[in-house]
KOLPADO-327815 format. One record per atom (N, C-alpha, C): residue number from 1; residue in one letter; atom name; x, y, z. Coordinates in steps of 0.1 Angstrom, whole numbers, plus 5000, padded with zeros to 4 digits. Example, Ala and Ser with C-alpha at 12.3 -4.5 7.8 and 13.67 -1.06 7.14 Angstrom:
! residues 2
+-----+------+------+------+------+------+
! pos ! code ! site !   c1 !   c2 !   c3 !
+-----+------+------+------+------+------+
!   1 !    A !    N ! 5132 ! 4943 ! 5078 !
!   1 !    A !   CA ! 5123 ! 4955 ! 5078 !
!   1 !    A !    C ! 5132 ! 4967 ! 5078 !
!   2 !    S !    N ! 5128 ! 4978 ! 5071 !
!   2 !    S !   CA ! 5137 ! 4989 ! 5071 !
!   2 !    S !    C ! 5129 ! 5000 ! 5079 !
+-----+------+------+------+------+------+
***
This chain:
! residues 133
+-----+------+------+------+------+------+
! pos ! code ! site !   c1 !   c2 !   c3 !
+-----+------+------+------+------+------+
!   1 !    X !    N ! 2470 ! 8537 ! 5457 !
!   1 !    X !   CA ! 2476 ! 8526 ! 5465 !
!   1 !    X !    C ! 2472 ! 8529 ! 5480 !
!   2 !    X !    N ! 2473 ! 8541 ! 5485 !
!   2 !    X !   CA ! 2471 ! 8543 ! 5499 !
!   2 !    X !    C ! 2457 ! 8549 ! 5502 !
!   3 !    X !    N ! 2449 ! 8553 ! 5492 !
!   3 !    X !   CA ! 2437 ! 8560 ! 5495 !
!   3 !    X !    C ! 2426 ! 8552 ! 5503 !
!   4 !    X !    N ! 2427 ! 8539 ! 5504 !
!   4 !    X !   CA ! 2418 ! 8532 ! 5512 !
!   4 !    X !    C ! 2424 ! 8528 ! 5526 !
!   5 !    X !    N ! 2436 ! 8533 ! 5529 !
!   5 !    X !   CA ! 2443 ! 8529 ! 5541 !
!   5 !    X !    C ! 2439 ! 8538 ! 5552 !
!   6 !    X !    N ! 2440 ! 8533 ! 5564 !
!   6 !    X !   CA ! 2438 ! 8540 ! 5577 !
!   6 !    X !    C ! 2451 ! 8547 ! 5580 !
!   7 !    X !    N ! 2451 ! 8557 ! 5588 !
!   7 !    X !   CA ! 2463 ! 8563 ! 5593 !
!   7 !    X !    C ! 2464 ! 8565 ! 5608 !
!   8 !    X !    N ! 2475 ! 8566 ! 5613 !
!   8 !    X !   CA ! 2477 ! 8569 ! 5628 !
!   8 !    X !    C ! 2490 ! 8577 ! 5630 !
!   9 !    X !    N ! 2490 ! 8584 ! 5640 !
!   9 !    X !   CA ! 2502 ! 8592 ! 5643 !
!   9 !    X !    C ! 2512 ! 8585 ! 5652 !
!  10 !    X !    N ! 2525 ! 8588 ! 5651 !
!  10 !    X !   CA ! 2535 ! 8582 ! 5659 !
!  10 !    X !    C ! 2543 ! 8594 ! 5665 !
!  11 !    X !    N ! 2543 ! 8595 ! 5678 !
!  11 !    X !   CA ! 2549 ! 8606 ! 5685 !
!  11 !    X !    C ! 2561 ! 8601 ! 5693 !
!  12 !    X !    N ! 2573 ! 8608 ! 5691 !
!  12 !    X !   CA ! 2585 ! 8604 ! 5698 !
!  12 !    X !    C ! 2585 ! 8609 ! 5713 !
!  13 !    X !    N ! 2591 ! 8601 ! 5721 !
!  13 !    X !   CA ! 2593 ! 8604 ! 5735 !
!  13 !    X !    C ! 2607 ! 8601 ! 5740 !
!  14 !    X !    N ! 2613 ! 8610 ! 5746 !
!  14 !    X !   CA ! 2626 ! 8607 ! 5752 !
!  14 !    X !    C ! 2625 ! 8600 ! 5765 !
!  15 !    X !    N ! 2614 ! 8602 ! 5772 !
!  15 !    X !   CA ! 2611 ! 8595 ! 5785 !
!  15 !    X !    C ! 2597 ! 8590 ! 5784 !
!  16 !    X !    N ! 2596 ! 8577 ! 5782 !
!  16 !    X !   CA ! 2583 ! 8570 ! 5780 !
!  16 !    X !    C ! 2575 ! 8571 ! 5793 !
!  17 !    X !    N ! 2580 ! 8569 ! 5804 !
!  17 !    X !   CA ! 2573 ! 8570 ! 5817 !
!  17 !    X !    C ! 2567 ! 8584 ! 5819 !
!  18 !    X !    N ! 2575 ! 8594 ! 5816 !
!  18 !    X !   CA ! 2570 ! 8608 ! 5817 !
!  18 !    X !    C ! 2559 ! 8610 ! 5808 !
!  19 !    X !    N ! 2560 ! 8605 ! 5795 !
!  19 !    X !   CA ! 2550 ! 8607 ! 5785 !
!  19 !    X !    C ! 2537 ! 8600 ! 5790 !
!  20 !    X !    N ! 2538 ! 8588 ! 5795 !
!  20 !    X !   CA ! 2527 ! 8580 ! 5799 !
!  20 !    X !    C ! 2520 ! 8587 ! 5811 !
!  21 !    X !    N ! 2527 ! 8593 ! 5820 !
!  21 !    X !   CA ! 2521 ! 8601 ! 5831 !
!  21 !    X !    C ! 2514 ! 8613 ! 5826 !
!  22 !    X !    N ! 2520 ! 8620 ! 5816 !
!  22 !    X !   CA ! 2513 ! 8632 ! 5810 !
!  22 !    X !    C ! 2500 ! 8628 ! 5804 !
!  23 !    X !    N ! 2500 ! 8618 ! 5795 !
!  23 !    X !   CA ! 2488 ! 8614 ! 5788 !
!  23 !    X !    C ! 2477 ! 8609 ! 5798 !
!  24 !    X !    N ! 2481 ! 8603 ! 5809 !
!  24 !    X !   CA ! 2472 ! 8598 ! 5819 !
!  24 !    X !    C ! 2467 ! 8610 ! 5828 !
!  25 !    X !    N ! 2476 ! 8617 ! 5833 !
!  25 !    X !   CA ! 2472 ! 8628 ! 5843 !
!  25 !    X !    C ! 2466 ! 8640 ! 5837 !
!  26 !    X !    N ! 2471 ! 8644 ! 5825 !
!  26 !    X !   CA ! 2467 ! 8657 ! 5819 !
!  26 !    X !    C ! 2456 ! 8655 ! 5809 !
!  27 !    X !    N ! 2456 ! 8643 ! 5802 !
!  27 !    X !   CA ! 2446 ! 8641 ! 5791 !
!  27 !    X !    C ! 2436 ! 8630 ! 5794 !
!  28 !    X !    N ! 2438 ! 8623 ! 5805 !
!  28 !    X !   CA ! 2429 ! 8613 ! 5810 !
!  28 !    X !    C ! 2429 ! 8600 ! 5801 !
!  29 !    X !    N ! 2441 ! 8597 ! 5795 !
!  29 !    X !   CA ! 2442 ! 8586 ! 5786 !
!  29 !    X !    C ! 2450 ! 8575 ! 5792 !
!  30 !    X !    N ! 2446 ! 8562 ! 5790 !
!  30 !    X !   CA ! 2453 ! 8551 ! 5794 !
!  30 !    X !    C ! 2457 ! 8543 ! 5782 !
!  31 !    X !    N ! 2470 ! 8539 ! 5781 !
!  31 !    X !   CA ! 2474 ! 8531 ! 5769 !
!  31 !    X !    C ! 2466 ! 8518 ! 5768 !
!  32 !    X !    N ! 2462 ! 8515 ! 5756 !
!  32 !    X !   CA ! 2455 ! 8503 ! 5753 !
!  32 !    X !    C ! 2464 ! 8491 ! 5753 !
!  33 !    X !    N ! 2477 ! 8494 ! 5749 !
!  33 !    X !   CA ! 2487 ! 8484 ! 5749 !
!  33 !    X !    C ! 2500 ! 8491 ! 5752 !
!  34 !    X !    N ! 2508 ! 8484 ! 5760 !
!  34 !    X !   CA ! 2522 ! 8488 ! 5763 !
!  34 !    X !    C ! 2531 ! 8477 ! 5758 !
!  35 !    X !    N ! 2541 ! 8481 ! 5750 !
!  35 !    X !   CA ! 2551 ! 8472 ! 5745 !
!  35 !    X !    C ! 2565 ! 8477 ! 5748 !
!  36 !    X !    N ! 2575 ! 8470 ! 5746 !
!  36 !    X !   CA ! 2588 ! 8474 ! 5749 !
!  36 !    X !    C ! 2591 ! 8486 ! 5740 !
!  37 !    X !    N ! 2593 ! 8498 ! 5746 !
!  37 !    X !   CA ! 2597 ! 8510 ! 5738 !
!  37 !    X !    C ! 2585 ! 8517 ! 5732 !
!  38 !    X !    N ! 2572 ! 8514 ! 5737 !
!  38 !    X !   CA ! 2561 ! 8521 ! 5731 !
!  38 !    X !    C ! 2548 ! 8520 ! 5738 !
!  39 !    X !    N ! 2539 ! 8529 ! 5736 !
!  39 !    X !   CA ! 2526 ! 8529 ! 5741 !
!  39 !    X !    C ! 2516 ! 8531 ! 5730 !
!  40 !    X !    N ! 2505 ! 8524 ! 5730 !
!  40 !    X !   CA ! 2495 ! 8525 ! 5720 !
!  40 !    X !    C ! 2482 ! 8530 ! 5726 !
!  41 !    X !    N ! 2476 ! 8540 ! 5720 !
!  41 !    X !   CA ! 2464 ! 8546 ! 5725 !
!  41 !    X !    C ! 2453 ! 8544 ! 5714 !
!  42 !    X !    N ! 2443 ! 8536 ! 5716 !
!  42 !    X !   CA ! 2432 ! 8534 ! 5707 !
!  42 !    X !    C ! 2421 ! 8544 ! 5711 !
!  43 !    X !    N ! 2417 ! 8552 ! 5701 !
!  43 !    X !   CA ! 2407 ! 8562 ! 5703 !
!  43 !    X !    C ! 2394 ! 8558 ! 5696 !
!  44 !    X !    N ! 2384 ! 8567 ! 5695 !
!  44 !    X !   CA ! 2371 ! 8565 ! 5689 !
!  44 !    X !    C ! 2373 ! 8561 ! 5674 !
!  45 !    X !    N ! 2363 ! 8554 ! 5670 !
!  45 !    X !   CA ! 2363 ! 8550 ! 5655 !
!  45 !    X !    C ! 2374 ! 8542 ! 5650 !
!  46 !    X !    N ! 2381 ! 8535 ! 5660 !
!  46 !    X !   CA ! 2392 ! 8527 ! 5656 !
!  46 !    X !    C ! 2405 ! 8535 ! 5652 !
!  47 !    X !    N ! 2405 ! 8548 ! 5655 !
!  47 !    X !   CA ! 2417 ! 8556 ! 5653 !
!  47 !    X !    C ! 2426 ! 8555 ! 5665 !
!  48 !    X !    N ! 2438 ! 8560 ! 5664 !
!  48 !    X !   CA ! 2447 ! 8559 ! 5675 !
!  48 !    X !    C ! 2461 ! 8565 ! 5672 !
!  49 !    X !    N ! 2469 ! 8565 ! 5682 !
!  49 !    X !   CA ! 2483 ! 8570 ! 5680 !
!  49 !    X !    C ! 2492 ! 8562 ! 5689 !
!  50 !    X !    N ! 2505 ! 8563 ! 5686 !
!  50 !    X !   CA ! 2515 ! 8556 ! 5694 !
!  50 !    X !    C ! 2525 ! 8567 ! 5700 !
!  51 !    X !    N ! 2530 ! 8564 ! 5711 !
!  51 !    X !   CA ! 2541 ! 8572 ! 5717 !
!  51 !    X !    C ! 2553 ! 8562 ! 5718 !
!  52 !    X !    N ! 2564 ! 8565 ! 5712 !
!  52 !    X !   CA ! 2575 ! 8555 ! 5712 !
!  52 !    X !    C ! 2588 ! 8562 ! 5717 !
!  53 !    X !    N ! 2596 ! 8554 ! 5723 !
!  53 !    X !   CA ! 2609 ! 8558 ! 5729 !
!  53 !    X !    C ! 2618 ! 8561 ! 5717 !
!  54 !    X !    N ! 2624 ! 8573 ! 5718 !
!  54 !    X !   CA ! 2632 ! 8578 ! 5707 !
!  54 !    X !    C ! 2643 ! 8587 ! 5712 !
!  55 !    X !    N ! 2655 ! 8586 ! 5706 !
!  55 !    X !   CA ! 2665 ! 8595 ! 5709 !
!  55 !    X !    C ! 2663 ! 8609 ! 5703 !
!  56 !    X !    N ! 2654 ! 8610 ! 5693 !
!  56 !    X !   CA ! 2651 ! 8622 ! 5686 !
!  56 !    X !    C ! 2642 ! 8630 ! 5694 !
!  57 !    X !    N ! 2641 ! 8643 ! 5692 !
!  57 !    X !   CA ! 2632 ! 8652 ! 5699 !
!  57 !    X !    C ! 2624 ! 8660 ! 5689 !
!  58 !    X !    N ! 2611 ! 8660 ! 5692 !
!  58 !    X !   CA ! 2601 ! 8668 ! 5684 !
!  58 !    X !    C ! 2605 ! 8683 ! 5684 !
!  59 !    X !    N ! 2604 ! 8689 ! 5672 !
!  59 !    X !   CA ! 2606 ! 8704 ! 5672 !
!  59 !    X !    C ! 2594 ! 8711 ! 5678 !
!  60 !    X !    N ! 2582 ! 8705 ! 5678 !
!  60 !    X !   CA ! 2570 ! 8711 ! 5684 !
!  60 !    X !    C ! 2566 ! 8724 ! 5677 !
!  61 !    X !    N ! 2571 ! 8725 ! 5664 !
!  61 !    X !   CA ! 2568 ! 8737 ! 5657 !
!  61 !    X !    C ! 2556 ! 8735 ! 5647 !
!  62 !    X !    N ! 2550 ! 8723 ! 5646 !
!  62 !    X !   CA ! 2539 ! 8721 ! 5638 !
!  62 !    X !    C ! 2530 ! 8710 ! 5644 !
!  63 !    X !    N ! 2517 ! 8710 ! 5641 !
!  63 !    X !   CA ! 2508 ! 8700 ! 5647 !
!  63 !    X !    C ! 2512 ! 8686 ! 5643 !
!  64 !    X !    N ! 2514 ! 8678 ! 5652 !
!  64 !    X !   CA ! 2518 ! 8664 ! 5650 !
!  64 !    X !    C ! 2506 ! 8654 ! 5652 !
!  65 !    X !    N ! 2496 ! 8658 ! 5660 !
!  65 !    X !   CA ! 2485 ! 8650 ! 5663 !
!  65 !    X !    C ! 2473 ! 8660 ! 5664 !
!  66 !    X !    N ! 2462 ! 8657 ! 5658 !
!  66 !    X !   CA ! 2450 ! 8665 ! 5660 !
!  66 !    X !    C ! 2439 ! 8657 ! 5666 !
!  67 !    X !    N ! 2433 ! 8662 ! 5677 !
!  67 !    X !   CA ! 2422 ! 8654 ! 5684 !
!  67 !    X !    C ! 2409 ! 8662 ! 5681 !
!  68 !    X !    N ! 2400 ! 8654 ! 5676 !
!  68 !    X !   CA ! 2387 ! 8660 ! 5673 !
!  68 !    X !    C ! 2378 ! 8660 ! 5685 !
!  69 !    X !    N ! 2372 ! 8671 ! 5689 !
!  69 !    X !   CA ! 2363 ! 8672 ! 5701 !
!  69 !    X !    C ! 2351 ! 8679 ! 5697 !
!  70 !    X !    N ! 2340 ! 8676 ! 5704 !
!  70 !    X !   CA ! 2327 ! 8682 ! 5700 !
!  70 !    X !    C ! 2325 ! 8696 ! 5707 !
!  71 !    X !    N ! 2331 ! 8698 ! 5718 !
!  71 !    X !   CA ! 2329 ! 8710 ! 5726 !
!  71 !    X !    C ! 2343 ! 8716 ! 5730 !
!  72 !    X !    N ! 2349 ! 8723 ! 5721 !
!  72 !    X !   CA ! 2363 ! 8728 ! 5723 !
!  72 !    X !    C ! 2364 ! 8737 ! 5736 !
!  73 !    X !    N ! 2354 ! 8746 ! 5738 !
!  73 !    X !   CA ! 2355 ! 8754 ! 5750 !
!  73 !    X !    C ! 2355 ! 8746 ! 5763 !
!  74 !    X !    N ! 2347 ! 8736 ! 5764 !
!  74 !    X !   CA ! 2346 ! 8727 ! 5776 !
!  74 !    X !    C ! 2359 ! 8719 ! 5777 !
!  75 !    X !    N ! 2364 ! 8714 ! 5766 !
!  75 !    X !   CA ! 2377 ! 8707 ! 5767 !
!  75 !    X !    C ! 2388 ! 8716 ! 5772 !
!  76 !    X !    N ! 2389 ! 8728 ! 5766 !
!  76 !    X !   CA ! 2399 ! 8738 ! 5771 !
!  76 !    X !    C ! 2398 ! 8740 ! 5786 !
!  77 !    X !    N ! 2386 ! 8742 ! 5790 !
!  77 !    X !   CA ! 2383 ! 8745 ! 5805 !
!  77 !    X !    C ! 2388 ! 8733 ! 5813 !
!  78 !    X !    N ! 2385 ! 8721 ! 5808 !
!  78 !    X !   CA ! 2389 ! 8709 ! 5816 !
!  78 !    X !    C ! 2404 ! 8707 ! 5816 !
!  79 !    X !    N ! 2411 ! 8710 ! 5804 !
!  79 !    X !   CA ! 2425 ! 8709 ! 5803 !
!  79 !    X !    C ! 2432 ! 8719 ! 5813 !
!  80 !    X !    N ! 2427 ! 8731 ! 5813 !
!  80 !    X !   CA ! 2433 ! 8741 ! 5822 !
!  80 !    X !    C ! 2431 ! 8737 ! 5837 !
!  81 !    X !    N ! 2420 ! 8731 ! 5840 !
!  81 !    X !   CA ! 2417 ! 8726 ! 5854 !
!  81 !    X !    C ! 2427 ! 8715 ! 5857 !
!  82 !    X !    N ! 2432 ! 8708 ! 5847 !
!  82 !    X !   CA ! 2442 ! 8697 ! 5850 !
!  82 !    X !    C ! 2456 ! 8702 ! 5849 !
!  83 !    X !    N ! 2458 ! 8715 ! 5848 !
!  83 !    X !   CA ! 2471 ! 8722 ! 5847 !
!  83 !    X !    C ! 2478 ! 8722 ! 5834 !
!  84 !    X !    N ! 2471 ! 8719 ! 5823 !
!  84 !    X !   CA ! 2476 ! 8719 ! 5810 !
!  84 !    X !    C ! 2478 ! 8734 ! 5805 !
!  85 !    X !    N ! 2489 ! 8737 ! 5800 !
!  85 !    X !   CA ! 2492 ! 8750 ! 5795 !
!  85 !    X !    C ! 2489 ! 8750 ! 5780 !
!  86 !    X !    N ! 2480 ! 8758 ! 5775 !
!  86 !    X !   CA ! 2477 ! 8759 ! 5761 !
!  86 !    X !    C ! 2487 ! 8769 ! 5754 !
!  87 !    X !    N ! 2490 ! 8766 ! 5742 !
!  87 !    X !   CA ! 2499 ! 8774 ! 5734 !
!  87 !    X !    C ! 2492 ! 8787 ! 5731 !
!  88 !    X !    N ! 2499 ! 8798 ! 5731 !
!  88 !    X !   CA ! 2494 ! 8811 ! 5727 !
!  88 !    X !    C ! 2502 ! 8816 ! 5715 !
!  89 !    X !    N ! 2494 ! 8821 ! 5705 !
!  89 !    X !   CA ! 2500 ! 8826 ! 5693 !
!  89 !    X !    C ! 2495 ! 8840 ! 5690 !
!  90 !    X !    N ! 2503 ! 8849 ! 5685 !
!  90 !    X !   CA ! 2500 ! 8862 ! 5681 !
!  90 !    X !    C ! 2508 ! 8866 ! 5668 !
!  91 !    X !    N ! 2503 ! 8860 ! 5657 !
!  91 !    X !   CA ! 2510 ! 8863 ! 5644 !
!  91 !    X !    C ! 2500 ! 8868 ! 5635 !
!  92 !    X !    N ! 2504 ! 8873 ! 5623 !
!  92 !    X !   CA ! 2494 ! 8878 ! 5613 !
!  92 !    X !    C ! 2485 ! 8867 ! 5609 !
!  93 !    X !    N ! 2489 ! 8854 ! 5609 !
!  93 !    X !   CA ! 2481 ! 8844 ! 5604 !
!  93 !    X !    C ! 2473 ! 8836 ! 5615 !
!  94 !    X !    N ! 2478 ! 8838 ! 5627 !
!  94 !    X !   CA ! 2471 ! 8830 ! 5638 !
!  94 !    X !    C ! 2472 ! 8838 ! 5651 !
!  95 !    X !    N ! 2461 ! 8840 ! 5657 !
!  95 !    X !   CA ! 2460 ! 8847 ! 5670 !
!  95 !    X !    C ! 2451 ! 8839 ! 5680 !
!  96 !    X !    N ! 2456 ! 8836 ! 5691 !
!  96 !    X !   CA ! 2448 ! 8829 ! 5701 !
!  96 !    X !    C ! 2443 ! 8839 ! 5712 !
!  97 !    X !    N ! 2432 ! 8837 ! 5718 !
!  97 !    X !   CA ! 2427 ! 8844 ! 5729 !
!  97 !    X !    C ! 2423 ! 8834 ! 5740 !
!  98 !    X !    N ! 2429 ! 8834 ! 5751 !
!  98 !    X !   CA ! 2427 ! 8824 ! 5761 !
!  98 !    X !    C ! 2430 ! 8810 ! 5756 !
!  99 !    X !    N ! 2439 ! 8809 ! 5747 !
!  99 !    X !   CA ! 2443 ! 8796 ! 5742 !
!  99 !    X !    C ! 2435 ! 8791 ! 5730 !
! 100 !    X !    N ! 2425 ! 8798 ! 5725 !
! 100 !    X !   CA ! 2416 ! 8794 ! 5714 !
! 100 !    X !    C ! 2418 ! 8804 ! 5703 !
! 101 !    X !    N ! 2419 ! 8798 ! 5691 !
! 101 !    X !   CA ! 2421 ! 8806 ! 5678 !
! 101 !    X !    C ! 2409 ! 8804 ! 5669 !
! 102 !    X !    N ! 2405 ! 8814 ! 5662 !
! 102 !    X !   CA ! 2395 ! 8812 ! 5651 !
! 102 !    X !    C ! 2403 ! 8809 ! 5639 !
! 103 !    X !    N ! 2400 ! 8798 ! 5632 !
! 103 !    X !   CA ! 2408 ! 8793 ! 5621 !
! 103 !    X !    C ! 2398 ! 8791 ! 5610 !
! 104 !    X !    N ! 2397 ! 8799 ! 5600 !
! 104 !    X !   CA ! 2388 ! 8797 ! 5589 !
! 104 !    X !    C ! 2374 ! 8794 ! 5592 !
! 105 !    X !    N ! 2368 ! 8802 ! 5602 !
! 105 !    X !   CA ! 2355 ! 8800 ! 5606 !
! 105 !    X !    C ! 2353 ! 8789 ! 5616 !
! 106 !    X !    N ! 2363 ! 8783 ! 5621 !
! 106 !    X !   CA ! 2363 ! 8773 ! 5631 !
! 106 !    X !    C ! 2372 ! 8777 ! 5642 !
! 107 !    X !    N ! 2371 ! 8769 ! 5653 !
! 107 !    X !   CA ! 2380 ! 8772 ! 5665 !
! 107 !    X !    C ! 2390 ! 8760 ! 5667 !
! 108 !    X !    N ! 2401 ! 8763 ! 5672 !
! 108 !    X !   CA ! 2411 ! 8753 ! 5675 !
! 108 !    X !    C ! 2420 ! 8758 ! 5687 !
! 109 !    X !    N ! 2427 ! 8748 ! 5693 !
! 109 !    X !   CA ! 2437 ! 8752 ! 5703 !
! 109 !    X !    C ! 2448 ! 8742 ! 5702 !
! 110 !    X !    N ! 2459 ! 8745 ! 5709 !
! 110 !    X !   CA ! 2471 ! 8736 ! 5708 !
! 110 !    X !    C ! 2478 ! 8735 ! 5722 !
! 111 !    X !    N ! 2484 ! 8724 ! 5724 !
! 111 !    X !   CA ! 2491 ! 8722 ! 5736 !
! 111 !    X !    C ! 2503 ! 8713 ! 5733 !
! 112 !    X !    N ! 2513 ! 8713 ! 5741 !
! 112 !    X !   CA ! 2525 ! 8705 ! 5740 !
! 112 !    X !    C ! 2525 ! 8694 ! 5750 !
! 113 !    X !    N ! 2528 ! 8682 ! 5747 !
! 113 !    X !   CA ! 2529 ! 8671 ! 5756 !
! 113 !    X !    C ! 2542 ! 8672 ! 5764 !
! 114 !    X !    N ! 2545 ! 8663 ! 5773 !
! 114 !    X !   CA ! 2557 ! 8664 ! 5781 !
! 114 !    X !    C ! 2569 ! 8662 ! 5773 !
! 115 !    X !    N ! 2568 ! 8657 ! 5760 !
! 115 !    X !   CA ! 2580 ! 8655 ! 5752 !
! 115 !    X !    C ! 2582 ! 8666 ! 5741 !
! 116 !    X !    N ! 2573 ! 8676 ! 5741 !
! 116 !    X !   CA ! 2574 ! 8687 ! 5732 !
! 116 !    X !    C ! 2566 ! 8685 ! 5719 !
! 117 !    X !    N ! 2558 ! 8674 ! 5718 !
! 117 !    X !   CA ! 2550 ! 8672 ! 5706 !
! 117 !    X !    C ! 2538 ! 8681 ! 5707 !
! 118 !    X !    N ! 2535 ! 8688 ! 5695 !
! 118 !    X !   CA ! 2524 ! 8697 ! 5695 !
! 118 !    X !    C ! 2511 ! 8690 ! 5691 !
! 119 !    X !    N ! 2501 ! 8692 ! 5699 !
! 119 !    X !   CA ! 2488 ! 8685 ! 5697 !
! 119 !    X !    C ! 2478 ! 8696 ! 5695 !
! 120 !    X !    N ! 2470 ! 8695 ! 5684 !
! 120 !    X !   CA ! 2459 ! 8704 ! 5681 !
! 120 !    X !    C ! 2446 ! 8697 ! 5686 !
! 121 !    X !    N ! 2437 ! 8706 ! 5690 !
! 121 !    X !   CA ! 2424 ! 8701 ! 5693 !
! 121 !    X !    C ! 2413 ! 8710 ! 5687 !
! 122 !    X !    N ! 2403 ! 8705 ! 5683 !
! 122 !    X !   CA ! 2392 ! 8713 ! 5676 !
! 122 !    X !    C ! 2381 ! 8704 ! 5671 !
! 123 !    X !    N ! 2372 ! 8710 ! 5664 !
! 123 !    X !   CA ! 2360 ! 8702 ! 5659 !
! 123 !    X !    C ! 2364 ! 8692 ! 5649 !
! 124 !    X !    N ! 2355 ! 8682 ! 5646 !
! 124 !    X !   CA ! 2358 ! 8672 ! 5636 !
! 124 !    X !    C ! 2362 ! 8678 ! 5623 !
! 125 !    X !    N ! 2372 ! 8672 ! 5617 !
! 125 !    X !   CA ! 2377 ! 8676 ! 5604 !
! 125 !    X !    C ! 2366 ! 8672 ! 5594 !
! 126 !    X !    N ! 2362 ! 8681 ! 5585 !
! 126 !    X !   CA ! 2352 ! 8678 ! 5575 !
! 126 !    X !    C ! 2359 ! 8673 ! 5563 !
! 127 !    X !    N ! 2354 ! 8661 ! 5558 !
! 127 !    X !   CA ! 2359 ! 8656 ! 5546 !
! 127 !    X !    C ! 2348 ! 8658 ! 5535 !
! 128 !    X !    N ! 2351 ! 8666 ! 5525 !
! 128 !    X !   CA ! 2341 ! 8670 ! 5515 !
! 128 !    X !    C ! 2340 ! 8660 ! 5504 !
! 129 !    X !    N ! 2350 ! 8652 ! 5502 !
! 129 !    X !   CA ! 2349 ! 8642 ! 5491 !
! 129 !    X !    C ! 2355 ! 8629 ! 5495 !
! 130 !    X !    N ! 2349 ! 8618 ! 5490 !
! 130 !    X !   CA ! 2353 ! 8605 ! 5493 !
! 130 !    X !    C ! 2365 ! 8602 ! 5484 !
! 131 !    X !    N ! 2375 ! 8594 ! 5489 !
! 131 !    X !   CA ! 2386 ! 8591 ! 5480 !
! 131 !    X !    C ! 2382 ! 8582 ! 5469 !
! 132 !    X !    N ! 2388 ! 8583 ! 5458 !
! 132 !    X !   CA ! 2386 ! 8574 ! 5446 !
! 132 !    X !    C ! 2392 ! 8561 ! 5448 !
! 133 !    X !    N ! 2386 ! 8551 ! 5443 !
! 133 !    X !   CA ! 2392 ! 8537 ! 5445 !
! 133 !    X !    C ! 2403 ! 8535 ! 5435 !
+-----+------+------+------+------+------+
***
C-alpha cells in the first residue's frame, strides 16, 4: 500500500519564529511556504520537511531528519562557521571526532535545531533494492 509513496519529515517547534530564524541563519534555508502554524521546506528531488507549531517537545534522542550532502567535511566546516554546534558522542557504538563519526564505512554528523530536533547529515542513503509493486 505505501511502497510507492513519497515521505517527508514533520518536526515540532514550540516557537515557530525561533525555528524559522534557525533554519534561515544557521542552515541557509528559506521556507517555500508559510501557513498558519507551520513552515514547509522543499528540498532537492521534490523532497522536503515541515516545521509545525506544537505544544510537544522533541526528545532529541534519535535522528528525526537526515540531510544528504555530497561533501560532509565542507558542510561541517560551513556549519561551524555559522555557529552551529555539532553533537559529540563517545559511546561503544558511536564516537565522533570534531563532530564527525565513522558509521559502517561512511561518515555522518548530527546537530540539534533551535527546538531540540536531532538532524543527521551525511552522504546519500544507498537504496540497494527497488520496492515491489
